[in-house]
C-alpha positions, -999 to +999 in steps of 0.1 A: -355+487-245-328+506-227-303+490-251-311+517-276-302+544-251-270+524-243-262+522-280-266+559-283-243+563-253-217+543-271-219+566-301-217+596-279-184+583-265-172+577-301-182+613-310-164+627-280-132+607-287-134+617-324-135+654-314-104+649-291-084+627-315-096+637-350-100+602-364-123+597-394-135+562-390-140+536-363-131+500-373-139+483-340-155+490-307-147+466-278-174+465-252-172+448-217-205+435-206-210+421-171-230+390-166-253+408-142-253+442-160-288+436-174-275+445-209-286+422-237-258+420-262-280+409-291-301+440-287-270+462-289-259+444-320-294+449-335-297+486-328-261+495-336-262+496-374-292+519-375-279+542-347-244+544-362-256+553-397-237+584-410-213+585-381-177+576-378-188+543-363-209+532-394-198+497-403-176+493-372-173+459-358-187+454-323-167+430-300-186+420-270-164+408-241-184+391-214-173+398-178-182+369-154-196+377-120-172+374-091-179+377-054-160+383-022-170+368+012-167+393+040-165+364+065-137+342+052-122+363+023-132+339-005-130+356-039-144+340-070-176+329-088-207+315-071-229+287-084-256+301-106-282+318-084-260+311-054-264+333-024-238+321+000-200+316+001-190+282-013-162+280+013-178+289+046-215+292+038-218+328+049-243+351+032-221+381+038-209+383+002-206+412-022-203+413-060-169+426-071-173+421-109-202+414-132-222+446-133-200+466-157-209+479-191-183+501-208-164+508-240-130+493-234-113+502-267-118+518-300-098+509-331-098+538-354-082+552-386 
């Protein structure tokens, strides 16, 4: 149930930005959620209305932007996705790969008034 804490973190970011910028209402919150972040978007959507009640983000629209996992092969330089549950480079077969995208979870943008 860490999504509740993550939702509260989103609202903390909103509050911090509100103090800096002085907006009164958030219309939209754009979130980037990596394929391997462990975040369940449906849970964020479920917790958000309750957590945002009586804040500038009450009734804001959440836009979830999925970020596909990408990998880099340290052996041949391949960059791109792997087959689901793949553990080796599709070009050379090396297991010397590292994830370069797909773990992120962050607020990308706020649309405010």
